C-alpha angles and dihedrals in degrees: 000000000000115000133192114258138190096045118126104161139057136194122258130190092265108070091214097046116092121191128183115261113247116250121224113242113247100178090224094306121128112253091243094062097032116123110228111229126179094271090049095048092052089048090050092050092055092049093047094051090070095056099108103022140048136172119218144133118272106239096201097053099018090213100127095240119164114258116211129194090220117101113263110270093026106130098180116126117262102259123241130206122259124272089270091054092249126125125231099218086198092072111109094214091069092066135075123227120256096222095038091053091057088056090047090058087050087055091056090050087048087052089058090055092051097048108100088210092072115089111265099242089044085057089058088050093052092049086054090052093050089057091045094053091048092053090053090043091058093040094050111019106030090036089054092047093049088052088056091050091050089047091051096240111171101172113128124237118243087267092054104254128130119229091260090052090051094053092048092051092046091050093053090052094045093054091050094045091050090052092049091046089053091052092049091048091054090054092046090051089052090053091047089054090051087057092050093257107129127190108186138164128240095268092050100060129081125265090254094054089047090055090049091048093049092054091048090048092051094048100042114016110022095071087060096052120097119177118212120207122221120202137118088289095050121049120224107282128244114268121206126224118279092356122152110229138186117216105204121196111201144148139187118268090245096040129064092197106122117222129192127213133184118219120188119218100235097223116164142095111350092008111090124200094226117050115214112219108227112301095325128111088247120121130189123189112242094231087060092052090048092051091050092054101043088126088075091059096037107034113187097012133108115241111212100180143351117205132179129229137168132189137204123209130206112266098180095108100124118157132202110269095192092064096043115114091194114031093190093050089048092053091047088050094050091050093051091049093050088055094056097029120130120286113247103178139028119196119196131183117246114271099037112150113261088230093053093044093050089046095053091045093052090043091052096044092244130140103245093208097053112019099048121089123193121206128195098214141013117351121224099031089179085089088067083090087079089064093045089065098056115120105256106130096185089063101040138072115282108243119230109220110218115239134196117231112210119219120239122238089249094060092045088053090050093051090053092045090058096050098266122118117247126241 
């Protein structure tokens, strides 16, 4: 007989009261060989009734909210045992979803970013981890589910969901998670400002700071920037995975014909996302600096708008290593396939024109209603890890320096006396 394990709390009538779950008496016999009498069955039923739901006090918020083992957003009723108190382990509602539990873990990471007891710069780092986890989730998990859809797979997951239902449930949680992350980030930025660490846009800094940033941009970044036109004579350019891009709408002064250009933000080794202004604790995102200096890229043209977008490609292209004749060639093929693999997500900054949003989605082969995620704030918050490394000891975790404890002569003599060599 298979029994539920790992549950040590049960619900009571009071939502804030927690009582230990009764344990069935085994009389010293292992559970696998124990004979289930009437009393034991009753005790097992009480224990099994707590498989999917517990009531406890949230230690982080101390608000007494109910904690559920169900994934966030899962509105299915808590399962109950059968009339005889036994569990049918084939029931799908007894199981958690593989994809949604990944997102449940990310909710806990976001909770660390929201907790004001976490050092301020560490909260930035947790916000970065949330975005990095979401990127990987789309590249591996959503990418794999979309491959199942294309292959016509209809097999249900252990919790009774089709690939389409799993994608829909995951998207609902992702949108809620991104919105919550944005709210947490705004709170962290406000606290950074209170500690004289400022993150500002191009329009929010002084004229002197703009002059310094423009000179820095011309010397260090501008040579790496290459605009790509998009018109009937030029097909939509290739967009690399996880790249941050600017979509620029512009025209000539004597011609009302509107042109579009894609400009990739050249982030990478030696090019930080956040530019520090002089020796101050003032940081300006690189894409904001680029948007404020488009006259260098398009001299003599009138810029109508500058919008940001970012894509995520499927990375679930693993091949069978056991059947590969040349392992190195197989790895090279897999890396090449990842570079040109299908796109699974489009992120756009809030305020992008509906025409441009639909055009990009169509060019990338995405469903605008489902696969496009709008963010009211900076895209690619994974780069906040750069700010988390700045040297402000009052906002960071105190490091514990390791030390070596030397053994006294008495302890050395004791070791020798008991047959162990001394130091």
